[in-house]
PDB file of N, CA, C and O in Angstrom, chain B, residues numbered from 101:
ATOM      1  N   MET B 101      12.358   8.380   3.571  1.00  0.00           N
ATOM      2  CA  MET B 101      11.040   7.774   3.617  1.00  0.00           C
ATOM      3  C   MET B 101      10.913   7.069   4.966  1.00  0.00           C
ATOM      4  O   MET B 101      11.831   6.367   5.389  1.00  0.00           O
ATOM      5  N   ASN B 102       9.798   7.250   5.630  1.00  0.00           N
ATOM      6  CA  ASN B 102       9.655   6.575   6.917  1.00  0.00           C
ATOM      7  C   ASN B 102       9.259   5.112   6.719  1.00  0.00           C
ATOM      8  O   ASN B 102       8.884   4.696   5.622  1.00  0.00           O
ATOM      9  N   GLU B 103       9.347   4.370   7.768  1.00  0.00           N
ATOM     10  CA  GLU B 103       9.128   2.921   7.674  1.00  0.00           C
ATOM     11  C   GLU B 103       7.719   2.561   7.221  1.00  0.00           C
ATOM     12  O   GLU B 103       7.550   1.646   6.415  1.00  0.00           O
ATOM     13  N   ALA B 104       6.702   3.264   7.722  1.00  0.00           N
ATOM     14  CA  ALA B 104       5.322   2.962   7.321  1.00  0.00           C
ATOM     15  C   ALA B 104       5.136   3.169   5.820  1.00  0.00           C
ATOM     16  O   ALA B 104       4.520   2.345   5.145  1.00  0.00           O
ATOM     17  N   ALA B 105       5.666   4.260   5.312  1.00  0.00           N
ATOM     18  CA  ALA B 105       5.554   4.523   3.877  1.00  0.00           C
ATOM     19  C   ALA B 105       6.283   3.454   3.071  1.00  0.00           C
ATOM     20  O   ALA B 105       5.820   3.041   2.008  1.00  0.00           O
ATOM     21  N   ALA B 106       7.415   3.017   3.581  1.00  0.00           N
ATOM     22  CA  ALA B 106       8.165   1.965   2.885  1.00  0.00           C
ATOM     23  C   ALA B 106       7.354   0.677   2.811  1.00  0.00           C
ATOM     24  O   ALA B 106       7.388  -0.018   1.795  1.00  0.00           O
ATOM     25  N   TRP B 107       6.633   0.355   3.867  1.00  0.00           N
ATOM     26  CA  TRP B 107       5.800  -0.857   3.850  1.00  0.00           C
ATOM     27  C   TRP B 107       4.645  -0.718   2.866  1.00  0.00           C
ATOM     28  O   TRP B 107       4.304  -1.672   2.166  1.00  0.00           O
ATOM     29  N   ILE B 108       4.042   0.468   2.812  1.00  0.00           N
ATOM     30  CA  ILE B 108       2.957   0.688   1.860  1.00  0.00           C
ATOM     31  C   ILE B 108       3.473   0.551   0.432  1.00  0.00           C
ATOM     32  O   ILE B 108       2.833  -0.087  -0.404  1.00  0.00           O
ATOM     33  N   MET B 109       4.624   1.145   0.154  1.00  0.00           N
ATOM     34  CA  MET B 109       5.193   1.060  -1.195  1.00  0.00           C
ATOM     35  C   MET B 109       5.553  -0.395  -1.536  1.00  0.00           C
ATOM     36  O   MET B 109       5.397  -0.818  -2.682  1.00  0.00           O
ATOM     37  N   THR B 110       6.025  -1.145  -0.561  1.00  0.00           N
ATOM     38  CA  THR B 110       6.332  -2.561  -0.788  1.00  0.00           C
ATOM     39  C   THR B 110       5.072  -3.322  -1.166  1.00  0.00           C
ATOM     40  O   THR B 110       5.093  -4.145  -2.081  1.00  0.00           O
ATOM     41  N   GLU B 111       3.980  -3.054  -0.471  1.00  0.00           N
ATOM     42  CA  GLU B 111       2.711  -3.714  -0.787  1.00  0.00           C
ATOM     43  C   GLU B 111       2.224  -3.321  -2.180  1.00  0.00           C
ATOM     44  O   GLU B 111       1.784  -4.172  -2.952  1.00  0.00           O
ATOM     45  N   LEU B 112       2.303  -2.030  -2.496  1.00  0.00           N
ATOM     46  CA  LEU B 112       1.878  -1.593  -3.823  1.00  0.00           C
ATOM     47  C   LEU B 112       2.716  -2.265  -4.911  1.00  0.00           C
ATOM     48  O   LEU B 112       2.177  -2.703  -5.927  1.00  0.00           O
ATOM     49  N   ARG B 113       4.010  -2.346  -4.705  1.00  0.00           N
ATOM     50  CA  ARG B 113       4.877  -2.976  -5.709  1.00  0.00           C
ATOM     51  C   ARG B 113       4.556  -4.457  -5.856  1.00  0.00           C
ATOM     52  O   ARG B 113       4.655  -5.010  -6.952  1.00  0.00           O
ATOM     53  N   SER B 114       4.170  -5.106  -4.749  1.00  0.00           N
ATOM     54  CA  SER B 114       3.800  -6.521  -4.839  1.00  0.00           C
ATOM     55  C   SER B 114       2.536  -6.709  -5.676  1.00  0.00           C
ATOM     56  O   SER B 114       2.274  -7.795  -6.191  1.00  0.00           O
ATOM     57  N   ARG B 115       1.758  -5.633  -5.803  1.00  0.00           N
ATOM     58  CA  ARG B 115       0.529  -5.657  -6.610  1.00  0.00           C
ATOM     59  C   ARG B 115       0.772  -5.141  -8.026  1.00  0.00           C
ATOM     60  O   ARG B 115      -0.164  -4.996  -8.812  1.00  0.00           O
ATOM     61  N   GLY B 116       2.027  -4.868  -8.342  1.00  0.00           N
ATOM     62  CA  GLY B 116       2.363  -4.433  -9.685  1.00  0.00           C
ATOM     63  C   GLY B 116       2.347  -2.926  -9.898  1.00  0.00           C
ATOM     64  O   GLY B 116       2.559  -2.464 -11.019  1.00  0.00           O
ATOM     65  N   TRP B 117       2.101  -2.156  -8.853  1.00  0.00           N
ATOM     66  CA  TRP B 117       2.077  -0.700  -8.982  1.00  0.00           C
ATOM     67  C   TRP B 117       3.496  -0.176  -8.836  1.00  0.00           C
ATOM     68  O   TRP B 117       4.163  -0.476  -7.846  1.00  0.00           O
ATOM     69  N   ARG B 118       3.968   0.597  -9.799  1.00  0.00           N
ATOM     70  CA  ARG B 118       5.349   1.079  -9.783  1.00  0.00           C
ATOM     71  C   ARG B 118       5.469   2.579  -9.559  1.00  0.00           C
ATOM     72  O   ARG B 118       6.576   3.116  -9.589  1.00  0.00           O
ATOM     73  N   ASP B 119       4.364   3.258  -9.338  1.00  0.00           N
ATOM     74  CA  ASP B 119       4.365   4.708  -9.136  1.00  0.00           C
ATOM     75  C   ASP B 119       4.242   5.003  -7.641  1.00  0.00           C
ATOM     76  O   ASP B 119       4.295   4.090  -6.817  1.00  0.00           O
ATOM     77  N   LEU B 120       4.082   6.255  -7.303  1.00  0.00           N
ATOM     78  CA  LEU B 120       3.920   6.662  -5.909  1.00  0.00           C
ATOM     79  C   LEU B 120       2.478   6.475  -5.446  1.00  0.00           C
ATOM     80  O   LEU B 120       1.598   6.146  -6.242  1.00  0.00           O
ATOM     81  N   ILE B 121       2.249   6.685  -4.165  1.00  0.00           N
ATOM     82  CA  ILE B 121       0.928   6.470  -3.582  1.00  0.00           C
ATOM     83  C   ILE B 121      -0.109   7.477  -4.093  1.00  0.00           C
ATOM     84  O   ILE B 121      -1.275   7.118  -4.259  1.00  0.00           O
ATOM     85  N   GLY B 122       0.287   8.720  -4.345  1.00  0.00           N
ATOM     86  CA  GLY B 122      -0.655   9.739  -4.810  1.00  0.00           C
ATOM     87  C   GLY B 122      -1.387   9.334  -6.077  1.00  0.00           C
ATOM     88  O   GLY B 122      -2.617   9.371  -6.112  1.00  0.00           O
ATOM     89  N   PRO B 123      -0.654   8.946  -7.128  1.00  0.00           N
ATOM     90  CA  PRO B 123      -1.337   8.495  -8.339  1.00  0.00           C
ATOM     91  C   PRO B 123      -2.209   7.254  -8.101  1.00  0.00           C
ATOM     92  O   PRO B 123      -3.251   7.098  -8.738  1.00  0.00           O
ATOM     93  N   TRP B 124      -1.794   6.386  -7.199  1.00  0.00           N
ATOM     94  CA  TRP B 124      -2.614   5.214  -6.873  1.00  0.00           C
ATOM     95  C   TRP B 124      -3.955   5.679  -6.296  1.00  0.00           C
ATOM     96  O   TRP B 124      -5.012   5.176  -6.677  1.00  0.00           O
ATOM     97  N   ASN B 125      -3.899   6.649  -5.368  1.00  0.00           N
ATOM     98  CA  ASN B 125      -5.123   7.175  -4.750  1.00  0.00           C
ATOM     99  C   ASN B 125      -6.059   7.803  -5.768  1.00  0.00           C
ATOM    100  O   ASN B 125      -7.279   7.705  -5.642  1.00  0.00           O
ATOM    101  N   ARG B 126      -5.485   8.451  -6.782  1.00  0.00           N
ATOM    102  CA  ARG B 126      -6.291   9.175  -7.763  1.00  0.00           C
ATOM    103  C   ARG B 126      -6.678   8.348  -8.982  1.00  0.00           C
ATOM    104  O   ARG B 126      -7.341   8.855  -9.886  1.00  0.00           O
ATOM    105  N   ALA B 127      -6.280   7.100  -9.018  1.00  0.00           N
ATOM    106  CA  ALA B 127      -6.601   6.264 -10.181  1.00  0.00           C
ATOM    107  C   ALA B 127      -8.115   6.163 -10.332  1.00  0.00           C
ATOM    108  O   ALA B 127      -8.828   6.009  -9.340  1.00  0.00           O
ATOM    109  N   PRO B 128      -8.610   6.247 -11.560  1.00  0.00           N
ATOM    110  CA  PRO B 128     -10.060   6.157 -11.787  1.00  0.00           C
ATOM    111  C   PRO B 128     -10.642   4.870 -11.192  1.00  0.00           C
ATOM    112  O   PRO B 128     -10.102   3.779 -11.375  1.00  0.00           O
ATOM    113  N   GLY B 129     -11.732   5.029 -10.491  1.00  0.00           N
ATOM    114  CA  GLY B 129     -12.423   3.886  -9.915  1.00  0.00           C
ATOM    115  C   GLY B 129     -11.917   3.453  -8.549  1.00  0.00           C
ATOM    116  O   GLY B 129     -12.474   2.534  -7.949  1.00  0.00           O
ATOM    117  N   ARG B 130     -10.866   4.100  -8.046  1.00  0.00           N
ATOM    118  CA  ARG B 130     -10.320   3.730  -6.731  1.00  0.00           C
ATOM    119  C   ARG B 130     -11.336   4.094  -5.664  1.00  0.00           C
ATOM    120  O   ARG B 130     -11.922   5.175  -5.709  1.00  0.00           O
ATOM    121  N   THR B 131     -11.548   3.217  -4.719  1.00  0.00           N
ATOM    122  CA  THR B 131     -12.546   3.442  -3.672  1.00  0.00           C
ATOM    123  C   THR B 131     -11.893   3.459  -2.294  1.00  0.00           C
ATOM    124  O   THR B 131     -10.735   3.077  -2.128  1.00  0.00           O
ATOM    125  N   ALA B 132     -12.659   3.908  -1.322  1.00  0.00           N
ATOM    126  CA  ALA B 132     -12.186   3.872   0.061  1.00  0.00           C
ATOM    127  C   ALA B 132     -11.929   2.431   0.497  1.00  0.00           C
ATOM    128  O   ALA B 132     -10.997   2.165   1.256  1.00  0.00           O
ATOM    129  N   ASP B 133     -12.756   1.501   0.015  1.00  0.00           N
ATOM    130  CA  ASP B 133     -12.539   0.086   0.342  1.00  0.00           C
ATOM    131  C   ASP B 133     -11.200  -0.404  -0.205  1.00  0.00           C
ATOM    132  O   ASP B 133     -10.522  -1.203   0.442  1.00  0.00           O
ATOM    133  N   ASP B 134     -10.816   0.067  -1.384  1.00  0.00           N
ATOM    134  CA  ASP B 134      -9.503  -0.290  -1.942  1.00  0.00           C
ATOM    135  C   ASP B 134      -8.380   0.205  -1.037  1.00  0.00           C
ATOM    136  O   ASP B 134      -7.412  -0.510  -0.780  1.00  0.00           O
ATOM    137  N   ALA B 135      -8.524   1.439  -0.559  1.00  0.00           N
ATOM    138  CA  ALA B 135      -7.501   2.021   0.316  1.00  0.00           C
ATOM    139  C   ALA B 135      -7.409   1.260   1.633  1.00  0.00           C
ATOM    140  O   ALA B 135      -6.312   1.002   2.129  1.00  0.00           O
ATOM    141  N   LEU B 136      -8.553   0.902   2.196  1.00  0.00           N
ATOM    142  CA  LEU B 136      -8.545   0.136   3.448  1.00  0.00           C
ATOM    143  C   LEU B 136      -7.953  -1.253   3.243  1.00  0.00           C
ATOM    144  O   LEU B 136      -7.232  -1.751   4.107  1.00  0.00           O
ATOM    145  N   ALA B 137      -8.244  -1.875   2.123  1.00  0.00           N
ATOM    146  CA  ALA B 137      -7.670  -3.196   1.834  1.00  0.00           C
ATOM    147  C   ALA B 137      -6.152  -3.086   1.684  1.00  0.00           C
ATOM    148  O   ALA B 137      -5.416  -3.973   2.118  1.00  0.00           O
ATOM    149  N   LEU B 138      -5.690  -2.001   1.073  1.00  0.00           N
ATOM    150  CA  LEU B 138      -4.249  -1.785   0.949  1.00  0.00           C
ATOM    151  C   LEU B 138      -3.609  -1.659   2.329  1.00  0.00           C
ATOM    152  O   LEU B 138      -2.574  -2.269   2.596  1.00  0.00           O
ATOM    153  N   LEU B 139      -4.223  -0.873   3.199  1.00  0.00           N
ATOM    154  CA  LEU B 139      -3.673  -0.710   4.548  1.00  0.00           C
ATOM    155  C   LEU B 139      -3.705  -2.011   5.331  1.00  0.00           C
ATOM    156  O   LEU B 139      -2.741  -2.337   6.024  1.00  0.00           O
ATOM    157  N   ASP B 140      -4.788  -2.754   5.235  1.00  0.00           N
ATOM    158  CA  ASP B 140      -4.873  -4.045   5.932  1.00  0.00           C
ATOM    159  C   ASP B 140      -3.776  -4.996   5.453  1.00  0.00           C
ATOM    160  O   ASP B 140      -3.126  -5.660   6.261  1.00  0.00           O
ATOM    161  N   ALA B 141      -3.576  -5.058   4.150  1.00  0.00           N
ATOM    162  CA  ALA B 141      -2.540  -5.937   3.593  1.00  0.00           C
ATOM    163  C   ALA B 141      -1.154  -5.477   4.015  1.00  0.00           C
ATOM    164  O   ALA B 141      -0.278  -6.298   4.285  1.00  0.00           O
ATOM    165  N   THR B 142      -0.954  -4.163   4.074  1.00  0.00           N
ATOM    166  CA  THR B 142       0.336  -3.619   4.498  1.00  0.00           C
ATOM    167  C   THR B 142       0.620  -3.979   5.945  1.00  0.00           C
ATOM    168  O   THR B 142       1.739  -4.359   6.290  1.00  0.00           O
ATOM    169  N   ILE B 143      -0.391  -3.861   6.789  1.00  0.00           N
ATOM    170  CA  ILE B 143      -0.235  -4.212   8.209  1.00  0.00           C
ATOM    171  C   ILE B 143       0.108  -5.690   8.346  1.00  0.00           C
ATOM    172  O   ILE B 143       0.996  -6.049   9.119  1.00  0.00           O
ATOM    173  N   ARG B 144      -0.582  -6.546   7.610  1.00  0.00           N
ATOM    174  CA  ARG B 144      -0.284  -7.984   7.667  1.00  0.00           C
ATOM    175  C   ARG B 144       1.140  -8.282   7.205  1.00  0.00           C
ATOM    176  O   ARG B 144       1.842  -9.088   7.817  1.00  0.00           O
ATOM    177  N   ARG B 145       1.564  -7.623   6.115  1.00  0.00           N
ATOM    178  CA  ARG B 145       2.909  -7.837   5.581  1.00  0.00           C
ATOM    179  C   ARG B 145       3.967  -7.414   6.617  1.00  0.00           C
ATOM    180  O   ARG B 145       4.926  -8.147   6.858  1.00  0.00           O
ATOM    181  N   ALA B 146       3.794  -6.257   7.213  1.00  0.00           N
ATOM    182  CA  ALA B 146       4.754  -5.755   8.200  1.00  0.00           C
ATOM    183  C   ALA B 146       4.767  -6.659   9.445  1.00  0.00           C
ATOM    184  O   ALA B 146       5.831  -6.969   9.979  1.00  0.00           O
ATOM    185  N   ALA B 147       3.594  -7.071   9.894  1.00  0.00           N
ATOM    186  CA  ALA B 147       3.507  -7.942  11.076  1.00  0.00           C
ATOM    187  C   ALA B 147       4.193  -9.283  10.800  1.00  0.00           C
ATOM    188  O   ALA B 147       4.897  -9.821  11.654  1.00  0.00           O
ATOM    189  N   HIS B 148       3.978  -9.809   9.603  1.00  0.00           N
ATOM    190  CA  HIS B 148       4.610 -11.076   9.229  1.00  0.00           C
ATOM    191  C   HIS B 148       6.140 -10.949   9.239  1.00  0.00           C
ATOM    192  O   HIS B 148       6.846 -11.921   9.505  1.00  0.00           O
ATOM    193  N   ALA B 149       6.638  -9.757   8.951  1.00  0.00           N
ATOM    194  CA  ALA B 149       8.075  -9.505   8.948  1.00  0.00           C
ATOM    195  C   ALA B 149       8.588  -9.125  10.352  1.00  0.00           C
ATOM    196  O   ALA B 149       9.776  -8.853  10.531  1.00  0.00           O
ATOM    197  N   GLY B 150       7.693  -9.110  11.326  1.00  0.00           N
ATOM    198  CA  GLY B 150       8.107  -8.818  12.691  1.00  0.00           C
ATOM    199  C   GLY B 150       8.172  -7.332  13.013  1.00  0.00           C
ATOM    200  O   GLY B 150       8.844  -6.939  13.967  1.00  0.00           O
ATOM    201  N   ARG B 151       7.492  -6.508  12.241  1.00  0.00           N
ATOM    202  CA  ARG B 151       7.528  -5.058  12.469  1.00  0.00           C
ATOM    203  C   ARG B 151       6.238  -4.588  13.044  1.00  0.00           C
ATOM    204  O   ARG B 151       6.077  -3.396  13.306  1.00  0.00           O
TER     205      ARG B 151
END
């Protein structure tokens, strides 16, 4: 798994999601805004860790 994917999975797990990113993307009601918020939070988390 590459580092970016690891950061995304870390963010998802912090939100209580225990599956892979694909099922998260396909969850009923998921929006593009949800995906962008996930990426923004992932970037903040990685930056805070110095990555």
